[in-house]
N, C-alpha and C positions, 0 to 999 in steps of 0.2 A: 504493500500500500504506500510505502514511503516513496517509491519511484513514481507512482501515479500522482501523488501529491506534488512532488517536485515538477513533474510535467505540467500540471495545472498552473502552478505559480510561474513557471518559465513562459508558458503560452500566454498567460494574462499580461505579464510584463512586456513581452514581445509585441503583443497586439496593440497596446496603447502607445508603446515607444516613449518618445519624449513629448508627445502632444498632451495638452492639458484638458482635453474634452472629458476625460474620465472624472476630473474634479468638478467640472461644471455639472456633469450628470449626477454625481453623488450629492452635490449641494442642492440640486433641483429636487432630488428624492427627499432630502432632509426638509426642505421647505414644504413639500406636499405632506410630509408626516406631521409637522408641528402646526400647520395651519388648519384650524377647525373648519373653515369654509371649504376646504379641499377634501373633506371626508369622503364625498361621493366619488372622487377620482382615484382614491387610494387603491381600490380593488384592481384597477387596471394599470395605473401608472406607477404604483409602488409594489403591490403584491406580486404582479407578474414578473418584473425584473428580479425581485427577491427570489422567486422560485427558480428562475433561470440561473442565477448565480449559485444557489444551493446545488442544483443539478450539476453545474459546471465543476464545482469544487468537491462535491461528495465523492469519495474514492470509488465506491461501487458503481455509481452511474457513469462517472468519468471513465472507468476501466471498460465498461460495456460499450459506451459510445466511441471512445478513442480506438479500442482494439478490435471491436467486432462490427462496428457500423461504418464509420467514416475514415478511421485511421488517425494515428497520432500527429502525422505531419500536417493535417488540415483540421485539427481539433479546434483551432482558433475560430473556425466558422461558427461554432456554437455561440460566440459572442455577437454574431450578427443578429441574434434573437433579441438582444437588449434594445429597447426603444430609445436609444440615446438622443437622436435628433428630435424626436417627438417630445421628450421630457424637457430638454433644454428650450425648445421653441415655446412650449406651453408656459413654462415658468416665466420666461422673459416677457411673453405677451401679457400674462397676468400682472406682472410688476409694472409694466408700462401703462396698462389701462387702469391701474389703481389710482393713477394721477389724472385729474380732470383737465389740467392745463395742456392744451395741444402742443404748445412749444416745448414744454418740459417732456412730454411724451416722445417727441421727435428726438430731443437731445438724449434721453435715456435709451431709446431704441438704437441710436448711433453708438452709444457707449457699449451696449450689449453686443452689437454687431462687431465692433472693434475687438472686444474681448474674445469673442468666438473665433474671429480670424486669427488673432495673435496666439490663441491657444492651440491652433492647429499646426500642421507641419506642411511645408511646401512640397508639393509632389512634382511640379514642373521644373525639375532640375536635370542637369546633363546626365548624371549617372543613372537616372531612371529610364532613359529612352536612348535607343540607338537604332540605326537603320539595319533591318534584317537582310541577311545575304541569301535567304531562300524564301520561297512562297509560303511554306508552312510556318515560318517564323520560329524555327527551332534553334536552340542555342548551339554555339560552335562545337562544344565537346560532343554533343549527341550526333550532330551532322558528321563530324570527322570520324567518329567510331563507325557509324553506319556506312560511310563511304569506303573506309578501309575494308570492312567485311565484304561489301559488294565487289570491290576491285579484286579481292583475293579469291572469292568464290565464283564470280562470274555467273553463269547460268545454273550452277550446281545448287543443291539444297543448302539453305542457310538456317541453322537453328542456334539461337543465342540464349544464354542465361546472363542476367545483369541485375544490378540493384534497381529499385523502383524508379529512381529519378531518370536513369538511362532508359530502362525498359519502357516506361510510359510514353516517352516522346519519340523513341525509335519506332514505335507502332504507328505513329502519325507520319513520320518522315519516310520510313521504309517498311511498308506493310508486307513486303515479300520476305522479310526476316522473321522466321517463326520463333515462338517461345513456348516453354513447357508450362507456363502459367499466365494468368491474366493479372490485372492490377490487384495488388494486395492478395496475391495467390488465388484469386477467384479463377475458376475454370480449370484448376489443376485436377486432372482426373485421378492421378495416382498420388500416393503419399510422398513419393520421391520429389515431385514438383513443389509441394508445400514445404518440405524440409529444406530444399535448395533455396527457395525464396526467403525463408527465415534466416538462413545462414548468410546469404549475400547482403541482407539488410542490417546485419549486426555491425558493430564497430570493427570487430576482427573475428575471423573464422579460420579454423584449421584447414590449410590447403588440401590435405589428404581427404578430408570429408567433402569439401566442395567439389574437388575433382572427381571423386567417386560418384557423387550424386549427379553431377553434370554428365558423366559417362553413361550412367543408367538412364538419364533422360534423353540420351542420344543427341547431346548438344555438341556441335563441332566448333562453336565459338563461346567464349566466356569473358565477361567483363567483371573485374574486381576492383574495388576502391581500396587504396592503401598506400602507405609511404615506407613500408618495410623493404629495405634494400635486398634482403635475402628472399623476398616473396617470389620473385620471378624464377629463381633457381628451384624453389620448393615446388612450384607448379610444373616446372619442367621435369622434375623427377616423377611426377604423376601423369605425364602424358600431354601436358598443355604448354606449348611453346609461345613465348612472347612475340606478338606482332608489332606492338607499338604502345606508346603511353601518351594519353591526352590528359593534361592536368594531373589529377590524382587517380585517373582511371587507367587500368592496365588491361589491354586486350590480348587474349590468348587464343591460339588455334590448336585444336586437338590434332596430335600427330600420331597417336597410337589408337588403333581400332580394337 
């Protein structure tokens, strides 16, 4: 349960980043809770976010949702369920309309608008956008790995095992490259495919196990993420020869049948 709890905390921090909208949201919830006139809105604007947050952080529900429904890598999407814009907009509107003077209302609305803008993070920055070099808009590492496999195999059968990041996008860019499992191991007919998927998505896996499972799954290509200098030699001992390295990803070809 400790790992699940840490995953929830890391996801929560990463989702909000350095933006301050979470504080505006929490202040808005506090306002709705203490104001007697807002009692009728609490069931929707306060109770609902509270339930979502409890589900998000409760280890049992977090484990089920993250590991059996959507995956840990996209668990942050649970926070899309929080009505952050709705609560902030509603509270700001209530505070503005509480003043009867039109001029003061406009000034207060401008202040709130400025606070909301300054609390956010600029998304239109250079690092967030770049010109894609392929129609599918696939990142360089995925495209380079797929092109290496295609150039090596030609018209021959190509079956690949790779971590989720690579496997997911190679399916888009190169659908002719087969795999023993679908996204998050879905579609794996045999237990071999599920075990192989699990190992390749760990921080580190024993090369002997990965190579043996890839052989059983009839994969003639294998992508492994790692920085171990001896890793290539280890996979070579078990029948997979290094073809190339793209960033942290090592591409191997099976040389023993």
